[in-house]
C-alpha positions as semicolon CSV with decimal commas, in nm:
position;residue;x (nm);y (nm);z (nm)
1;M;1,447;1,200;-0,144
2;D;1,204;1,482;-0,109
3;F;0,967;1,348;0,145
4;M;1,111;1,414;0,473
5;D;0,866;1,718;0,543
6;E;0,652;1,640;0,815
7;I;0,248;1,708;0,897
8;T;0,208;1,611;1,262
9;L;-0,130;1,598;1,455
10;T;-0,106;1,567;1,817
11;G;-0,351;1,484;2,096
12;V;-0,641;1,388;1,844
13;R;-0,909;1,236;2,100
14;A;-1,151;0,953;2,027
15;F;-1,368;0,688;2,200
16;G;-1,326;0,328;2,124
17;Y;-1,383;-0,031;2,285
18;H;-1,024;-0,157;2,262
19;G;-0,871;-0,392;2,531
20;V;-0,860;-0,728;2,637
21;F;-1,085;-0,723;2,943
22;A;-1,441;-0,747;2,903
23;E;-1,524;-0,395;3,091
24;E;-1,273;-0,211;2,843
25;R;-1,488;-0,375;2,563
26;R;-1,801;-0,295;2,735
27;E;-1,764;0,064;2,841
28;G;-1,496;0,166;2,623
29;Q;-1,259;0,463;2,685
30;E;-1,097;0,760;2,534
31;F;-0,753;0,707;2,334
32;V;-0,519;0,979;2,227
33;V;-0,356;0,959;1,921
34;D;-0,027;1,134;1,755
35;A;0,063;1,095;1,374
36;T;0,337;1,222;1,181
37;L;0,312;1,203;0,808
38;Y;0,632;1,201;0,601
39;V;0,545;1,382;0,272
40;S;0,691;1,651;0,034
41;T;0,535;1,996;0,095
42;A;0,709;2,146;-0,169
43;Q;0,420;2,150;-0,412
44;A;0,193;2,304;-0,164
45;A;0,428;2,546;-0,062
46;E;0,464;2,668;-0,405
47;S;0,088;2,660;-0,488
48;D;-0,072;2,755;-0,147
49;D;-0,340;2,508;-0,227
50;V;-0,479;2,257;-0,001
51;A;-0,542;2,008;-0,298
52;D;-0,142;1,995;-0,313
53;T;-0,098;1,862;0,034
54;V;-0,254;1,639;0,286
55;H;-0,538;1,768;0,452
56;Y;-0,497;1,738;0,824
57;G;-0,837;1,777;0,928
58;E;-0,953;1,513;0,697
59;V;-0,659;1,310;0,886
60;A;-0,791;1,391;1,219
61;E;-1,170;1,285;1,128
62;R;-1,052;0,946;0,978
63;I;-0,803;0,879;1,292
64;V;-1,131;0,938;1,504
65;E;-1,323;0,704;1,265
66;L;-1,055;0,448;1,295
67;V;-1,032;0,431;1,664
68;G;-1,413;0,384;1,685
69;A;-1,424;0,109;1,432
70;E;-1,421;-0,275;1,521
71;P;-1,269;-0,340;1,878
72;L;-0,911;-0,488;1,913
73;N;-0,760;-0,627;2,187
74;L;-0,436;-0,434;2,145
75;I;-0,324;-0,071;2,097
76;E;-0,063;-0,209;1,886
77;G;-0,340;-0,312;1,629
78;V;-0,500;0,028;1,659
79;A;-0,177;0,197;1,578
80;A;-0,133;-0,033;1,261
81;R;-0,467;0,017;1,149
82;I;-0,424;0,407;1,157
83;A;-0,067;0,375;1,000
84;D;-0,194;0,152;0,719
85;D;-0,458;0,399;0,641
86;L;-0,281;0,692;0,649
87;L;-0,016;0,553;0,443
88;A;-0,255;0,467;0,155
89;R;-0,299;0,835;0,101
90;D;-0,167;1,017;-0,192
91;G;0,184;1,157;-0,115
92;V;0,239;1,003;0,205
93;K;0,567;0,814;0,215
94;M;0,613;0,722;0,592
95;V;0,418;0,754;0,894
96;A;0,484;0,749;1,261
97;V;0,173;0,674;1,478
98;T;0,140;0,698;1,862
99;V;-0,166;0,559;2,022
100;H;-0,188;0,658;2,417
101;K;-0,432;0,466;2,627
102;P;-0,439;0,694;2,929
103;Q;-0,714;0,498;3,122
104;A;-0,572;0,152;3,084
105;P;-0,612;-0,106;3,328
106;I;-0,294;-0,086;3,521
107;T;-0,282;-0,159;3,910
108;V;0,002;0,116;3,969
109;P;-0,031;0,491;3,939
110;F;0,073;0,590;3,612
111;A;0,045;0,889;3,373
112;D;0,018;0,738;3,020
113;V;0,088;0,428;2,826
114;S;0,125;0,428;2,461
115;V;0,275;0,231;2,161
116;T;0,453;0,404;1,843
117;I;0,485;0,226;1,529
118;R;0,658;0,344;1,194
119;R;0,560;0,246;0,859
120;A;0,698;0,323;0,516
121;R;0,569;0,262;0,157
122;R;0,767;-0,050;0,047
123;E;0,904;0,152;-0,255
124;E;1,068;0,401;0,019
125;L;1,229;0,138;0,189
126;V;1,382;-0,008;-0,127
127;E;1,498;0,368;-0,226
128;T;1,641;0,424;0,113
129;E;1,855;0,079;0,105
130;V;1,959;0,166;-0,241
131;A;2,099;0,509;-0,136
């Protein structure tokens, strides 16, 4: 397998209205997203051409759009929305997405709460199981 190279974006900040409480839906809050895309960078390394890789600037912009899209109750759903979208990009074989909700309505002091999900293209899972 030639897709275990990684392109990682850390700390992408975006505003959204996700949450189970009415005030979260009304006022919104900042979410922070980390995303790792598992790809092969061999072609891009050889050609030195952005067309041969996943453009991380476009990925960052898309993450912001997806966080700002239709509100969901849970950050699990936000993470899945982002993962599914990124996984549909050419050359992306697997993704790991973490959605942080640093202003979550938790009644005790805390630094952060986050959910991380991992998704792979079905054909990659089958290939891995056969190997």
